[in-house]
N, C-alpha and C positions, 0 to 999 in steps of 0.2 A: 555234733560227733560223728566220725565216720562210721557207717553201717558195720563194717568190720571190726571195730575198736581201734585201739592204738596198742603199739608195743612199748610195755612198761620198760623204762632204764634201771639198770641194777642200782640199788641204793646207795653203793660206795661211790657212784658217778655224780649223784646229786650233792651239791653244797651242804654241809652240816649247818646247823643252827650257829655254831660258833664262826664258821666260815662266814656265813652271810653278815653276822655282826660286825665282824672284822672288816668286811668291804664298805658295809655300810658306814662305819665310821670313816673309813678312808676318804669315802666320797664325801661326806659331810664337812670334813676338815678341810676338803678343797672347794667347797663352796655350794654343795648340792644342799637344798633346803626342803625338798619334797621327795619322799619315797612311796612307791605304790607296789604292794604286794599283788601280783596278779598270775595269769595262769596260762593254760592248764586251770587246775583248780587248786588253789592255795589252802583252801579249808580241808582238804584230804590229808595233809601232813599231820601227823600225830605230834600233838603238843605245841601246835601253831599260834595259841594265844599267848603261849609264854614267849614266843618270838617276837609277837607283836608289843609284847610289855618291854622286852629288851630294846627293841629299835625305838619306840617311842621315847623312851629314857636317854637316848643319845644326845649329848649337849650341841646345840646348834640347829638341829633337826624341828622345822617348824609345823610340817605336817606328815603325818602317816596315813596313807589311804590303802584301801584294797579293792580289786575286781574279783568278783565271784558269781558264780551260779544261783546262790541264793538259798541253797538247799539247807544249809546249816544255821542260817541267821535267826531262825525262830528260838533256837535253843542257845545261840552263842552272842546275840547281839548286845545284850547288857554287858557281859563279860568283855567283850571286845571294846565297848565305850570305857570302861572302867580300865581298860589295859593301855588306854591312850590313843585307839584308833580315832580320827578324826572324822572319816567319810567313807562311802562304800558305793561302790557301782556295781549294779546287779544287770548281768547280761540276761535279757528276756526279748526274745525275737517274736513271741506271739501272746495274745490273751486268750487263745483258744486252745481248750485240752486236747483235741485231736491232734492240732499242729505241733503243739509243744511235745507230744510223744513222737512224732514224726521227726522232728528237728533234735531232741536230746536223747532219744531212746529211753527216755524215764517218763513215767506217769505222775510226776511231782509238782505240776502246776499249783494246786492249791498251797503245798507246803511252801513254796518260792513266794507266792503272794502273801502268805502269813509272815514270812521271813522280812519281807519289805516293809510291811506295817510295823513289825517289832523294831526293826532298825531305825525307822523313823521315830517312833515312840522313844526309843532309847537316847535321841538326841544325836544320832549319827546323821551327818549330812548324806541324804540317800539319792542315787540318780539312777536312771535305767538306761541301758544300753541296747539300741535296738539297729540290727543291721537288716535293711529292707531290701528284699529281693523281688523281681516281677515273678508273677505267678506262684509266689510262696507266702508273701505277707503284705504287699504292697496295698491290698485292701483294707489293712488296719491302721493305716496312718492316722485317720480321724479318731479311731477308738483309743490309740495312744495318746492324741492330745487330749480327749476327755479324761484319760487315766490321770494324766498330769495336773489337769485342773482338780479332780474329784480328791486326789491324795496330796495335793499340794507340793509336788515333786518336779523335778527336772527329768525329762526325757529327751535323751541324746540320739538323734537318728544318724548312723553311721554309714558311709558309702561302703559298697562291697569291695574288699581289696584282693589283689592277686597274692596267693599263697600256695604252696605246693598242693597239689591233687585236690583243691577246692572248685574246679571247674570254671574258674574266673575267665569272662572275656568282657569286652567293652560294652557288647548288648546285654550284659546282665546287670549293669551299674544303673541303679535309679539315683539320679543326681540329687544332691541337696536342694538345688535350685526348684526341681520338679516336686520336691516333698514340701518345701516352702509354701509353693503356689497351692497345692492341695490343702494344706494347713489354712492358708489365709482365704480360702472360700469359707470357713467356718468360724474361724478366731481371728481377732484383733491381735497382729503380733507387734512387739516394739522392741528393735533391737537394744540390746543393753552393750556397754562398754566392755572392751575385752583388752587385756594386755598383750604386748607383742608377741610372746612365746605361748598363748594359748591356742590349743588345737582346735577347740570348739568354739563356735559363734553361737551366743545364747540370745534368746527372745523371751520377754516377758509376755504373758496372755493376758490381755486387758480383762479385768474383772475376776481375775483368780490370783493366787499366790503360786499356781503352777508355771513352770517355764518348759520351753522345748529348745534344744539346741542342736548344732549341725557340725559333725565332724567329716569335712569334704577332703579326705585324702586323695582322692582320685582327681575330681574335676576342678578343684580350687585348691592348689597347692599351698601348703603353709611350712614349707621346707625351710624358707629363709629365715623364719622366726624361732624354728624348733630347737629347743635346748635340752631335749630328751636322750637318754643313753637306756639301754635295756641290757641288764646282765640276767642271763637265762638261768633256768633252774640248776643246769650243772655247770655255772660259772663263765660262760662265753659272753663276751661283750659285743653287743651290737650298736654301732652308731646309728642305725636306721631301722626301723621294723622290717623294711622289705630287703635289707641287704644281708648277706651271710655273715657269720661271726667273724672277727678279724683276729681275736686274740682269747686265750683260755686263762682268764685270772685265777680260776681254780688251780691250774697246773702250776702257775707262778708261786702262788702262797704255798701250795703243799711241797714246792720245791725249795721253800726257804728265801724266797726273793723278797728282798727288803722293799720299804713303801717308795723309794726313791726310785728304782727300777719299774716298780707299779706304774708310777706317776708316767714315765716314759712311754710305757707300752698303751697307756690310757690315752695319752695325746696322740701317739701315732695313730689310734684308732679314730680320733676325732678329725684327724687330717683327712680321712676319707668320708667324711659326712657330707651328704648331698647338699648344695644350695638351691636345688630344685630336682624334682624328678622328673622323668621324661613325659612327654604329652602322652594323654590316654591311648590315641590310636597306636603308639610304640611300645606300650607297656608289654612287659613279659614278666613272668614269674623267676625272681632271682635267687630267693633264698632256698636253701636244701633242707628246710624243716617245714613241717605242717603248723598251722597256728595252734593248734591243740598241744602240740610238742614243745613250744618255746618257753611257756613258763616265764618266771621272771620276778 
């Protein structure tokens, strides 16, 4: 969270639940089989469990997932499971209380850890997302491996990616290869099979039900197999997380655009999807939004 906070968008600019459901149905009818509610922070939206229930009921949708900071899971995990949520990823970059406050501006680490336990106990597939930064939390890599083993969860290590105003440069990227090497000094890692479109490469930890995974967005491009689209909280469509939005589906549906024309707009967006991103040495921030503003 930026130290100065973020500018909140007016409510009328954000997609209504009805608009989200309409667009979700539109995509599922055209072959999308998994939807993830992400952020920003999706649990801040009043009535969000009702949205989960509506989306989970869409015919043809195989999996509904959510990424969250975990602060509401202790109270909501059971209801989310009942509403049809299948899995939850919790963003957690440190297991130390002092660092947690520095990163999030909140003193809620115990609440998040309780939420992770509650979600796991409720039957939600539960994973932890960790962005590793030098001089910030890279000394906790082994601790997160232990956490995966102790809680029988998957911890996903994510490379630091370039977004607006986040201070990215190539020297601040701790590569997945480096993290794997550190973990291998302590744990026996066994690679697991993955699908062509999977963004994470998972490894079993011998002697444990825990797993670790690596999202190598910067150093090991998976663009060629990526089949993801992001619909931002205010209805803009992004063919890639790193690229600016190309069209506002919110404006189209509010203007009465029929589904046939929506499909044309989506196909034009897909035409701009990267087959591979530039080498890390040539990377520059391209989007006009900070990560915390994107939502989706």
